[in-house]
C-alpha positions in Angstrom: 31.2 -11.6 8.1 30.8 -8.0 9.1 32.9 -7.0 6.1 30.6 -8.9 3.8 27.5 -7.2 5.2 29.1 -3.8 5.0 30.1 -4.5 1.4 26.6 -5.5 0.5 25.2 -2.3 2.1 27.6 -0.2 0.0 26.6 -2.0 -3.2 22.9 -1.4 -2.4 23.6 2.3 -1.8 25.7 2.5 -5.0 23.0 1.0 -7.2 20.1 2.9 -5.6 18.4 -0.1 -3.9 15.8 1.2 -1.5 16.0 -0.4 2.0 12.3 -0.1 3.0 9.5 2.1 1.8 8.7 4.8 4.3 5.0 5.6 4.6 4.2 9.0 5.9 1.7 9.4 8.8 -1.9 9.7 7.6 -2.2 13.4 8.5 0.8 14.2 6.4 -0.5 12.1 3.5 -3.7 14.0 3.7 -2.0 17.4 3.8 0.0 16.6 0.7 -2.8 14.9 -1.2 -5.2 17.9 -1.0 -2.5 20.2 -2.4 -3.8 19.1 -5.8 -7.4 20.3 -5.1 -8.7 23.8 -5.6 -8.4 25.6 -2.3 -12.2 25.7 -1.7 -12.4 21.9 -2.1 -9.5 20.8 0.1 -11.0 20.8 3.6 -13.9 18.4 2.7 -12.4 16.2 0.0 -12.3 12.4 0.5 -8.7 11.2 0.6 -7.2 7.8 -0.2 -3.7 6.9 0.9 -1.6 4.1 2.4 -1.8 2.3 5.7 1.5 1.5 7.6 1.6 -1.9 5.9 1.3 -0.3 2.4 -2.4 -1.2 1.9 -4.3 1.4 -0.2 -7.3 2.7 1.9 -9.5 5.6 2.7 -7.6 8.0 5.0 -10.5 10.5 5.4 -14.1 10.4 4.3 -15.2 13.5 2.4 -18.4 15.6 2.4 -18.0 17.4 -0.9 -17.6 16.4 -4.6 -13.8 15.8 -4.6 -11.6 12.8 -4.2 -7.8 13.0 -3.6 -5.1 10.4 -3.9 -2.0 10.6 -1.7 1.5 10.1 -3.0 2.5 6.5 -3.8 5.5 5.9 -1.5 7.0 3.2 -3.8 7.5 5.7 -6.7 10.1 8.4 -7.1 9.3 12.0 -6.4 5.9 13.3 -5.2 2.8 13.0 -7.2 -0.7 13.6 -5.8 -4.0 14.1 -7.6 -7.6 15.1 -7.0 -10.7 14.7 -9.2 -14.4 15.3 -9.3 -16.3 12.5 -7.5 -18.2 11.6 -10.7 -14.9 10.1 -12.0 -14.7 7.7 -9.0 -16.2 4.7 -10.8 -13.8 5.1 -13.7 -10.8 5.5 -11.3 -11.8 2.7 -9.0 -12.2 0.3 -11.9 -8.7 1.2 -13.1 -7.3 0.5 -9.6 -9.1 -2.9 -9.5 -7.8 -3.9 -12.9 -4.2 -2.7 -12.0 -4.3 -4.8 -8.9 -5.4 -7.8 -11.0 -2.2 -7.3 -13.0 -3.7 -5.9 -16.2 -1.4 -3.7 -18.3 -2.4 -0.2 -19.6 -3.7 -1.4 -22.9 -5.8 -4.1 -21.2 -7.2 -1.6 -18.7 -8.1 0.8 -21.6 -9.8 -1.9 -23.6 -11.8 -3.3 -20.7 -13.0 0.1 -19.5 -13.9 1.1 -23.1 -16.0 -2.0 -23.5 -17.7 -1.5 -20.1 -18.4 2.1 -20.7 -20.0 1.4 -24.1 -22.1 -1.4 -22.6 -23.2 1.0 -19.7 -21.6 -1.4 -17.1 -19.2 1.4 -16.2 -20.6 4.9 -16.0 -18.7 8.0 -17.0 -19.8 11.5 -16.1 -22.5 13.1 -18.4 -20.6 16.4 -18.2 -16.9 17.4 -18.3 -15.1 16.4 -15.1 -11.7 17.5 -14.0 -8.6 15.8 -12.5 -5.8 18.0 -11.0 -2.3 16.5 -10.7 0.4 18.1 -8.6 4.0 16.8 -8.7 7.5 17.7 -7.6 10.8 16.4 -6.6 11.5 14.5 -3.3 14.2 17.2 -2.6 11.5 19.9 -2.5 9.2 17.9 -0.2 9.0 18.5 3.5 7.9 15.1 5.0 7.3 16.7 8.4 4.7 19.2 7.2 3.5 17.7 3.9 4.5 20.9 2.0 5.9 20.7 -1.6 8.0 23.6 -2.8 8.1 24.4 -6.6 5.4 21.9 -7.5 3.9 21.6 -10.9 0.2 21.5 -11.5 -1.4 20.1 -14.6 -5.1 19.6 -15.5 -7.1 16.8 -17.2 -10.7 17.4 -18.2 -12.5 14.2 -19.1 -15.1 14.5 -21.9 -16.0 10.9 -22.9 -16.1 10.4 -26.7 -15.2 14.0 -27.5 -13.1 14.5 -30.6 -10.9 17.2 -32.0 -13.8 18.1 -34.3 -16.4 18.4 -31.5 -14.2 20.5 -29.3 -12.1 22.5 -31.7 -8.9 21.3 -29.9 -5.8 20.1 -31.6 -4.4 16.5 -31.2 -1.2 17.9 -29.8 -0.1 21.3 -28.3 1.6 23.7 -30.7 3.1 25.6 -27.8 3.6 25.1 -24.0 0.4 25.4 -22.0 -1.9 25.0 -25.0 -4.9 22.7 -24.4 -5.2 19.6 -26.6 -7.3 16.5 -26.7 -6.0 13.0 -25.9 -7.6 9.7 -26.7 -10.3 11.4 -28.8 -13.5 9.5 -29.7 -13.0 7.0 -26.8 -14.4 6.7 -23.3 -11.2 8.2 -22.0 -11.2 11.3 -24.2 -9.8 14.2 -22.2 -8.4 17.7 -22.6 -4.8 18.0 -21.4 -3.6 21.3 -20.0 0.1 21.3 -19.1 1.1 24.9 -18.2 4.5 26.1 -19.3 7.1 25.3 -16.8 9.1 28.2 -15.2 
């Protein structure tokens, strides 16, 4: 019997089956999440993360205009983000629809319809999301530090187009800003700095 259990454990290891998702302590989740925010926004940003049972929840209430999202422990690597609080209704609606089992196209279509009908409000001005990511190997789970992380930027401008912004539909070189989903509620400028 022990030989069977041992063999099963080896098979799981060989095929990359994760035993149990490890959820970092709340203070570490917060330290990692705010890495995506500009330095002057980090201390007072609201932070969402994960309870010990995996439930998504508020880890810290904020007092400024920024919201940060901790790393999802069920996904590979480290990926945290922070965004202007005016984007919160849009982001929260996406989370609710995802939880309901909707796919990406369904989420896009539902939010597009709701924004056009004014049921879902988008910011009246450009609003930025910062995304910071890196490999698990470069992450210190004891301190929440991420070495050699990569920062990218998304500036939401609902219903903007290539014509209204002067931006191309794809980058011609690394780091060049471009517009994605032009003419829709989710129109946004993508800025992916060249990687070292």
